[in-house]
N, C-alpha and C positions, 0 to 999 in steps of 0.2 A: 540084197550082198548077204544076207545072214543064209537064205535058201540055194543060193547061187553054189554049186560046185566049185573047189578051190581050179580045177582045170580050166574051167570056164572063165573065171576072173583073171588068169595068168593069159589064155589067149586074148580076151578082150584088151587088157592091158596092153600085150605086145602088139595087137593087131593097130587098137584106136592111138596108141601112145607113138612108138617107135614108127610102125608101119607108115602112119600121117604124117609123123616128124620128116623122114626119107623120103616121101612120095612130095610132099610139099616142098622141102628143100630144094628137091633136083627141077620139078615145075618152074620154080620160083628164078633158080638161077638161070635157066632157060627163056624165058620168059624175059629177065632182065637184056640177055644175049641177043634176044630177037627183036623184041620193041626199044631198049633203052630206058635208064635209071625215070626219065620222067612220065613215061607213058606208065610202065611198070606201076609207076606209084601211083598214078592216077585211076587205075585198073582198080590194085589193090584198096583205094580208098572207097570204091563203090560197093566193096563187099557187103557194108551193114547196110546200105539201103536195097541191097539187091537181095539179101537174109530177110529183110522185112517186107519187102514183096511178095518174096516167096511164101513166107508167113501167113499171107493174107489171101493168098491164091489157093496152097497147098492146105494149110492147116484152119483157116476159116479163120482168122486173128481178123478183130475186127479194123477198120481203115479212119482211123481216130484223126482231127485235125493235129495232134501233138506229133504223129507220126509223119503227116503232110509236111507239119514243119521241120522236123530231123532231116527229111528226105531235101527239103529245100537248102537247110544250113549244110549239111553236107555237100551237095551237089556245086553251091555256091563255093563253097571252101576248095574243092575241088578245081573247079574251073579258076580262081582266084590263084590257087597255088602252082598251076600249069602254067597261066599266061602267065605268071612273073617268074617261071623258070624259062619260059620260050624268049621272052624280051632279053634276060641276062644272058641267056646261052646266044643270042643275035647281037648282043652289042659285045659279046667277047670275041665274036668272030670277025668284028670288024677292027 
């Protein structure tokens, strides 16, 4: 950072900070409107696993046993949470 110009630092802070927050906030709100809160939560919970798989594919990260276990646990938690939400939702409708 000591070698970067201040204008470049300000641009990156605005682009990655403010720009990303605004874009992600708008898209997340639209996702909730379109898919509903349960499916939106499920989709956002997949982000760590998809990021890990993306790191393996695009960055050449090793695919170790603890990565697989993390993916299994996160996916299991997502399925458990969504299933519980669907059951509660169907019970409240009757």
